[in-house]
C-alpha positions as CSV (number, residue, x, y, z in Angstrom):
1,X,189.5,112.0,107.0
2,X,190.8,111.2,110.5
3,X,191.6,114.9,111.0
4,X,188.1,115.8,109.9
5,X,186.5,113.4,112.4
6,X,188.8,114.8,115.1
7,X,187.7,118.3,114.1
8,X,184.0,117.3,114.5
9,X,184.7,115.6,117.9
10,X,186.6,118.6,119.2
11,X,183.7,121.0,118.5
12,X,180.9,118.5,118.9
13,X,179.3,120.4,121.9
14,X,179.2,123.6,119.8
15,X,177.6,121.7,116.9
16,X,175.1,120.1,119.2
17,X,174.1,123.4,120.8
18,X,173.6,124.9,117.3
19,X,171.7,121.9,116.1
20,X,169.3,122.2,119.0
21,X,168.6,125.8,118.1
22,X,168.1,124.8,114.4
23,X,165.5,122.2,115.4
24,X,163.7,124.6,117.7
25,X,163.5,127.1,114.9
26,X,162.2,124.4,112.5
27,X,159.5,123.0,114.8
28,X,158.3,126.2,116.3
29,X,158.1,127.7,112.8
30,X,156.3,124.7,111.6
31,X,153.7,124.8,114.4
32,X,153.2,128.5,114.0
33,X,152.9,128.1,110.2
34,X,150.2,125.4,110.7
35,X,148.3,127.7,113.1
36,X,148.3,130.3,110.4
37,X,148.0,128.1,107.4
38,X,144.9,126.2,108.3
39,X,142.8,129.3,109.0
40,X,144.2,131.0,105.9
41,X,143.2,128.0,103.8
42,X,139.7,127.9,105.3
43,X,139.5,131.7,104.6
44,X,140.3,131.1,100.9
45,X,137.8,128.3,100.5
46,X,134.9,129.4,102.8
47,X,135.5,133.0,103.6
48,X,133.6,136.0,102.5
49,X,135.0,138.0,99.6
50,X,136.9,140.5,101.7
51,X,138.3,137.8,104.0
52,X,139.3,135.8,101.0
53,X,141.2,138.8,99.6
54,X,143.1,139.3,102.8
55,X,144.1,135.6,102.8
56,X,145.2,135.7,99.2
57,X,147.1,138.9,99.7
58,X,149.0,137.4,102.6
59,X,149.8,134.2,100.8
60,X,150.9,135.9,97.6
61,X,153.0,138.4,99.4
62,X,154.8,135.8,101.5
63,X,155.3,133.4,98.6
64,X,156.4,136.2,96.3
65,X,159.2,137.6,98.5
66,X,162.4,135.9,99.8
67,X,162.4,134.6,103.4
68,X,165.5,136.7,104.0
69,X,163.7,139.9,103.2
70,X,160.8,138.9,105.5
71,X,163.2,138.3,108.3
72,X,165.0,141.6,107.8
73,X,161.7,143.5,107.7
74,X,160.7,141.9,111.0
75,X,164.0,142.2,112.8
76,X,165.4,145.5,111.4
77,X,162.2,147.2,110.1
78,X,159.8,146.8,113.0
79,X,162.0,148.8,115.4
80,X,161.1,151.9,113.3
81,X,157.6,151.5,114.7
82,X,158.9,150.9,118.2
83,X,158.4,147.2,117.9
84,X,161.6,145.5,119.1
85,X,161.6,141.7,119.0
86,X,164.3,139.5,120.3
87,X,166.3,137.8,117.6
88,X,164.8,134.3,118.4
89,X,161.3,135.7,118.4
90,X,161.9,137.5,115.1
91,X,163.3,134.3,113.6
92,X,160.3,132.3,114.8
93,X,157.9,134.8,113.4
94,X,159.6,135.0,110.0
95,X,159.7,131.2,109.7
96,X,156.1,130.8,110.9
97,X,154.7,133.5,108.6
98,X,156.7,132.0,105.6
99,X,155.7,128.5,106.4
100,X,152.0,129.5,107.0
101,X,151.6,130.8,103.4
102,X,152.9,127.6,101.9
103,X,150.9,125.4,104.3
104,X,147.8,127.4,103.5
105,X,148.1,126.3,99.9
106,X,148.7,122.7,100.9
107,X,145.6,122.7,103.0
108,X,143.5,124.6,100.5
109,X,144.2,121.9,97.9
110,X,143.4,119.1,100.4
111,X,140.1,120.8,101.5
112,X,139.0,121.3,97.9
113,X,139.9,117.6,97.2
114,X,137.1,116.6,99.6
115,X,133.9,116.2,97.6
116,X,131.6,119.2,98.0
117,X,128.6,116.8,98.4
118,X,129.9,116.0,101.9
119,X,129.4,119.5,103.1
120,X,125.8,119.4,101.7
121,X,125.2,116.1,103.4
122,X,126.5,117.4,106.7
123,X,124.3,120.5,106.5
124,X,121.3,118.3,105.7
125,X,121.9,116.3,108.8
126,X,121.6,119.5,110.9
127,X,125.2,120.4,111.3
128,X,126.3,124.1,111.2
129,X,128.8,125.1,108.6
130,X,131.5,125.3,111.3
131,X,130.6,121.8,112.6
132,X,130.7,120.4,109.1
133,X,134.1,121.8,108.5
134,X,135.5,120.6,111.8
135,X,134.0,117.1,111.9
136,X,133.7,116.2,108.3
137,X,135.9,118.2,106.0
138,X,139.1,118.8,108.0
139,X,139.6,115.2,109.2
140,X,139.6,114.0,105.6
141,X,141.7,117.0,104.4
142,X,144.4,116.4,107.0
143,X,144.9,112.8,105.8
144,X,144.9,113.9,102.2
145,X,147.4,116.8,102.8
146,X,150.1,114.7,104.5
147,X,152.0,113.5,101.4
148,X,152.5,117.0,99.8
149,X,152.8,118.7,103.2
150,X,155.5,116.4,104.3
151,X,158.0,118.4,102.2
152,X,157.4,121.4,104.4
153,X,159.4,120.3,107.5
154,X,162.4,119.5,105.4
155,X,162.2,122.8,103.5
156,X,161.8,124.7,106.7
157,X,164.7,123.0,108.3
158,X,167.0,124.1,105.5
159,X,165.4,127.6,105.3
160,X,166.1,128.1,109.0
161,X,169.8,128.7,108.2
162,X,169.0,132.3,107.3
163,X,168.5,133.0,111.0
164,X,172.3,133.2,111.5
165,X,172.2,136.6,109.6
166,X,170.5,138.1,112.7
167,X,172.9,136.4,115.1
168,X,170.6,133.5,116.2
169,X,173.0,130.9,117.6
170,X,171.9,128.1,115.2
171,X,174.1,125.5,113.5
172,X,175.3,128.0,110.9
173,X,176.3,130.6,113.5
174,X,178.2,128.0,115.5
175,X,180.0,127.0,112.3
176,X,181.0,130.6,111.6
177,X,182.4,130.9,115.2
178,X,184.3,127.7,114.8
179,X,185.8,128.8,111.5
180,X,187.1,132.0,113.1
181,X,188.9,129.8,115.6
182,X,190.2,127.1,113.3
183,X,190.4,128.8,109.8
184,X,189.0,125.6,108.4
185,X,185.8,126.6,106.4
186,X,185.7,123.5,104.2
187,X,185.9,121.0,107.1
188,X,183.5,123.0,109.2
189,X,180.8,123.5,106.6
190,X,181.1,119.9,105.5
191,X,180.4,118.9,109.0
192,X,177.4,121.2,109.0
193,X,176.2,119.6,105.8
194,X,176.4,116.1,107.3
195,X,174.4,117.2,110.3
196,X,171.7,118.7,108.1
197,X,171.7,115.5,106.0
198,X,171.3,113.3,109.0
199,X,168.3,115.3,110.3
200,X,166.7,115.4,106.8
201,X,167.0,111.6,106.5
202,X,165.5,111.0,109.9
203,X,162.6,113.4,109.1
204,X,162.0,111.7,105.8
205,X,161.8,108.3,107.5
206,X,159.4,109.6,110.1
207,X,157.2,111.3,107.6
208,X,157.1,108.3,105.3
209,X,156.0,106.2,108.2
210,X,153.2,108.6,109.0
211,X,152.1,108.7,105.3
212,X,151.8,104.9,105.3
213,X,149.7,104.8,108.4
214,X,147.2,107.5,107.4
215,X,147.1,106.8,103.7
216,X,143.6,106.8,102.2
217,X,143.3,104.0,99.5
218,X,142.8,105.5,96.1
219,X,144.1,108.9,97.1
220,X,147.8,108.2,97.3
221,X,150.0,111.0,96.0
222,X,153.6,110.5,94.8
223,X,155.8,113.0,96.5
224,X,159.3,114.0,95.5
225,X,161.4,115.1,98.5
226,X,163.2,118.4,98.1
């Protein structure tokens, strides 16, 4: 055990650098996914038939294929069309597109959980459809969606590990480099697991605090963390 702690301390700067990249991948992917997911959810609920089909096609394609395949298509496939993305950009895009499809379904469910009569009431008061969605539907949907949505940051954090396959210098890549220097895969990967566990526990605590603060009485949803 002492040797393992010494191993961590020896390579702590490397682990730290990799962890920062992992967190960047997670939060940029999460933000990009939200920017894609909310419009896709609105398109599914309020869009015209052809817009709805486009949104459904995107969601089903992304949810029906592995993240690794999506990353390889972006990083290795797009250069065939003269689109060459840096490895970090490719990782951000893959994680964002992947997260966006799942977030779209979270938000769709929350939007549909808002009573349809509220849209009618808002329109009766003179609001346009866009104003009703922005000022009446979305504020309620955002509060409703937080419990199921709160799994997404944790899942995305763990999914970001695939980025090491395109040489993004995240936590897994740093671990691989350390292993080539120490020939200690068990100790190194165990250290990586501990770092991931710490971040997941911290995220869980933050998300549970947010849930308690914005909870709508009578609409609580029990959520199992993955």
